[in-house]
C-alpha positions as CSV (number, residue, x, y, z in Angstrom):
1,M,19.8,17.7,-6.2
2,Q,17.0,20.3,-6.2
3,D,13.6,20.0,-3.9
4,Q,11.4,19.8,-6.7
5,T,13.2,17.3,-9.0
6,R,13.1,15.0,-6.0
7,R,9.5,15.4,-5.6
8,Y,9.1,14.8,-9.3
9,L,11.1,11.6,-9.3
10,A,9.1,10.5,-5.9
11,V,5.7,10.8,-7.9
12,I,7.2,9.0,-10.8
13,A,8.3,6.6,-8.8
14,A,5.1,5.8,-6.6
15,A,3.4,5.7,-10.2
16,S,5.4,3.4,-11.6
17,L,5.1,1.1,-8.6
18,W,1.5,1.7,-8.2
19,G,1.1,0.7,-11.6
20,V,3.6,-2.4,-11.5
21,S,1.7,-3.9,-8.3
22,G,-1.4,-4.4,-10.2
23,V,0.1,-6.5,-12.7
24,V,1.8,-8.7,-10.3
25,A,-1.2,-9.1,-8.3
26,K,-2.7,-10.5,-11.2
27,A,-0.1,-12.9,-11.9
28,L,-0.3,-14.1,-8.2
29,F,-3.5,-14.5,-8.5
30,N,-3.4,-16.8,-11.9
31,E,-1.0,-18.5,-9.2
32,Q,-4.1,-19.4,-6.8
33,I,-2.9,-16.9,-4.4
34,P,-5.9,-15.7,-2.6
35,P,-6.3,-11.7,-2.5
36,H,-6.9,-11.6,1.4
37,V,-3.4,-13.4,1.7
38,L,-1.5,-11.0,-0.7
39,I,-3.0,-8.2,1.2
40,E,-1.7,-9.6,4.5
41,I,1.5,-9.8,3.1
42,R,1.8,-6.4,1.6
43,L,0.1,-4.5,4.9
44,T,2.2,-6.3,7.2
45,G,5.6,-5.6,5.1
46,A,4.5,-1.7,5.0
47,A,3.9,-1.6,8.7
48,V,7.3,-3.0,9.6
49,V,9.0,-1.0,7.1
50,G,7.1,2.1,8.7
51,L,7.9,1.1,12.0
52,A,11.7,0.3,11.5
53,Y,11.9,3.7,9.7
54,L,10.1,5.7,12.5
55,L,12.2,3.9,15.0
56,A,15.3,4.3,13.4
57,F,14.6,8.3,12.0
58,R,11.8,9.8,13.6
59,R,10.8,8.6,17.4
60,H,9.0,11.5,18.2
61,A,6.8,11.3,15.2
62,L,5.8,7.5,16.4
63,R,4.9,8.8,19.8
64,Q,2.6,11.3,18.3
65,A,0.8,8.8,16.0
66,W,0.9,6.3,19.2
67,A,-1.2,9.0,20.8
68,S,-3.8,9.4,18.2
69,R,-3.6,5.7,17.7
70,G,-7.4,5.1,17.5
71,P,-7.5,7.5,14.2
72,I,-5.0,5.6,13.1
73,F,-6.5,2.4,13.4
74,V,-9.5,3.4,11.7
75,L,-7.7,4.3,8.7
76,G,-5.9,1.1,8.7
77,L,-9.2,-0.6,8.6
78,V,-10.5,1.9,5.6
79,L,-6.8,1.3,3.9
80,A,-7.4,-2.7,4.2
81,F,-10.8,-2.5,2.8
82,T,-9.8,-0.5,0.2
83,Q,-7.1,-2.9,-0.7
84,F,-9.2,-5.8,-0.4
85,A,-11.7,-4.4,-2.9
86,Y,-8.7,-3.2,-5.2
87,Y,-7.7,-6.8,-5.1
88,A,-10.7,-8.5,-5.6
89,A,-11.8,-6.6,-8.6
90,I,-8.5,-7.6,-10.3
91,N,-8.5,-11.4,-9.3
92,L,-12.4,-11.3,-10.5
93,T,-11.6,-9.1,-14.1
94,N,-8.4,-7.4,-14.9
95,V,-5.9,-4.8,-14.0
96,A,-7.8,-2.4,-16.3
97,T,-11.1,-2.6,-14.7
98,A,-10.0,-2.8,-11.2
99,I,-8.2,0.7,-11.6
100,F,-11.5,1.9,-13.5
101,L,-13.6,1.0,-10.4
102,Q,-10.8,2.4,-8.2
C-alpha cells in the first residue's frame, strides 16, 4: 500500500473514531457515568497503550520523552483539561454543541 493511501486511511479512521467517541460518551452520560470518570478511563487507557507500544517498538523514543518529561507533563494536563471541557459540554448539552464549542 502506498504511503499516501495509508495516510488518507489514517485520517479517515481518526475522524471516524473521533465522531463516534462523542456519541458513545453521550450514551454513557445518559447512563449516569460522570465526565471525569470517562476521562480517567480514556486517558489511562491511552497512556497504557502508548507506553506498551513504546516499550515494544520504540524504546529510544521513550528515553527521549523521559528526558523532556516536564513539558510532556504540562501537555498531559492541558489535554486532560481539554477532554474534560469537551465531555462536560457533551454532558450538559449535546454532541453538536460540544463540537461547535471545541
